[in-house]
A tleap script that builds the chain and sets N, CA, C and O, in Angstrom:
source leaprc.protein.ff14SB
mol = sequence {
  NMET ALA ASN ARG TRP HIE LEU LEU VAL ILE
  PHE VAL LEU ILE ALA ALA LEU THR ALA ASP
  ILE SER ALA CGLU
}
set mol.1.N position { -8.921 4.717 15.637 }
set mol.1.CA position { -8.995 4.594 14.166 }
set mol.1.C position { -7.589 4.376 13.591 }
set mol.1.O position { -6.775 5.298 13.540 }
set mol.2.N position { -7.334 3.174 13.173 }
set mol.2.CA position { -6.016 2.873 12.600 }
set mol.2.C position { -5.937 3.384 11.166 }
set mol.2.O position { -6.915 3.346 10.419 }
set mol.3.N position { -4.771 3.855 10.809 }
set mol.3.CA position { -4.583 4.368 9.441 }
set mol.3.C position { -4.107 3.253 8.522 }
set mol.3.O position { -3.247 3.457 7.665 }
set mol.4.N position { -4.685 2.064 8.719 }
set mol.4.CA position { -4.268 0.928 7.901 }
set mol.4.C position { -4.681 1.119 6.448 }
set mol.4.O position { -4.096 0.513 5.551 }
set mol.5.N position { -5.689 1.961 6.212 }
set mol.5.CA position { -6.158 2.171 4.833 }
set mol.5.C position { -5.064 2.844 4.010 }
set mol.5.O position { -5.034 2.712 2.787 }
set mol.6.N position { -4.166 3.565 4.680 }
set mol.6.CA position { -3.051 4.192 3.965 }
set mol.6.C position { -2.186 3.126 3.312 }
set mol.6.O position { -1.800 3.245 2.150 }
set mol.7.N position { -1.885 2.066 4.089 }
set mol.7.CA position { -1.073 0.971 3.552 }
set mol.7.C position { -1.803 0.297 2.409 }
set mol.7.O position { -1.195 -0.069 1.404 }
set mol.8.N position { -3.113 0.135 2.565 }
set mol.8.CA position { -3.917 -0.522 1.527 }
set mol.8.C position { -3.874 0.293 0.241 }
set mol.8.O position { -3.683 -0.259 -0.843 }
set mol.9.N position { -4.051 1.602 0.363 }
set mol.9.CA position { -4.031 2.474 -0.820 }
set mol.9.C position { -2.668 2.419 -1.497 }
set mol.9.O position { -2.577 2.296 -2.718 }
set mol.10.N position { -1.611 2.509 -0.699 }
set mol.10.CA position { -0.252 2.469 -1.256 }
set mol.10.C position { -0.003 1.140 -1.943 }
set mol.10.O position { 0.570 1.092 -3.031 }
set mol.11.N position { -0.442 0.045 -1.296 }
set mol.11.CA position { -0.241 -1.285 -1.871 }
set mol.11.C position { -0.962 -1.413 -3.200 }
set mol.11.O position { -0.409 -1.940 -4.166 }
set mol.12.N position { -2.194 -0.931 -3.249 }
set mol.12.CA position { -2.983 -1.007 -4.486 }
set mol.12.C position { -2.325 -0.167 -5.582 }
set mol.12.O position { -2.244 -0.595 -6.733 }
set mol.13.N position { -1.857 1.022 -5.222 }
set mol.13.CA position { -1.206 1.896 -6.203 }
set mol.13.C position { 0.040 1.234 -6.773 }
set mol.13.O position { 0.259 1.239 -7.984 }
set mol.14.N position { 0.856 0.664 -5.887 }
set mol.14.CA position { 2.084 -0.013 -6.338 }
set mol.14.C position { 1.737 -1.209 -7.202 }
set mol.14.O position { 2.381 -1.447 -8.224 }
set mol.15.N position { 0.719 -1.966 -6.799 }
set mol.15.CA position { 0.315 -3.152 -7.561 }
set mol.15.C position { -0.152 -2.739 -8.955 }
set mol.15.O position { 0.199 -3.376 -9.948 }
set mol.16.N position { -0.944 -1.672 -9.023 }
set mol.16.CA position { -1.448 -1.200 -10.315 }
set mol.16.C position { -0.287 -0.698 -11.172 }
set mol.16.O position { -0.244 -0.950 -12.377 }
set mol.17.N position { 0.648 0.010 -10.549 }
set mol.17.CA position { 1.807 0.521 -11.276 }
set mol.17.C position { 2.638 -0.627 -11.821 }
set mol.17.O position { 3.047 -0.607 -12.982 }
set mol.18.N position { 2.889 -1.632 -10.983 }
set mol.18.CA position { 3.682 -2.792 -11.394 }
set mol.18.C position { 2.990 -3.531 -12.535 }
set mol.18.O position { 3.639 -3.946 -13.495 }
set mol.19.N position { 1.680 -3.696 -12.430 }
set mol.19.CA position { 0.924 -4.400 -13.468 }
set mol.19.C position { 0.987 -3.610 -14.772 }
set mol.19.O position { 1.097 -4.191 -15.852 }
set mol.20.N position { 0.918 -2.284 -14.667 }
set mol.20.CA position { 0.964 -1.434 -15.856 }
set mol.20.C position { 2.329 -1.550 -16.532 }
set mol.20.O position { 2.417 -1.628 -17.757 }
set mol.21.N position { 3.380 -1.560 -15.734 }
set mol.21.CA position { 4.740 -1.667 -16.285 }
set mol.21.C position { 4.938 -3.050 -16.904 }
set mol.21.O position { 5.550 -3.175 -17.965 }
set mol.22.N position { 4.424 -4.084 -16.244 }
set mol.22.CA position { 4.579 -5.446 -16.755 }
set mol.22.C position { 3.809 -5.623 -18.062 }
set mol.22.O position { 4.190 -6.423 -18.917 }
set mol.23.N position { 2.729 -4.873 -18.205 }
set mol.23.CA position { 1.893 -4.994 -19.406 }
set mol.23.C position { 2.595 -4.376 -20.618 }
set mol.23.O position { 2.296 -4.711 -21.764 }
set mol.24.N position { 3.523 -3.478 -20.344 }
set mol.24.CA position { 4.230 -2.815 -21.456 }
set mol.24.C position { 4.906 -3.824 -22.358 }
set mol.24.O position { 5.544 -3.445 -23.340 }
savepdb mol mol.pdb
quit
């Protein structure tokens, strides 16, 4: 069982954070 979902979650969180900051 690879923990690749960790990278996916982190990537999504960063993407959402970046989008939120850009929306400001």
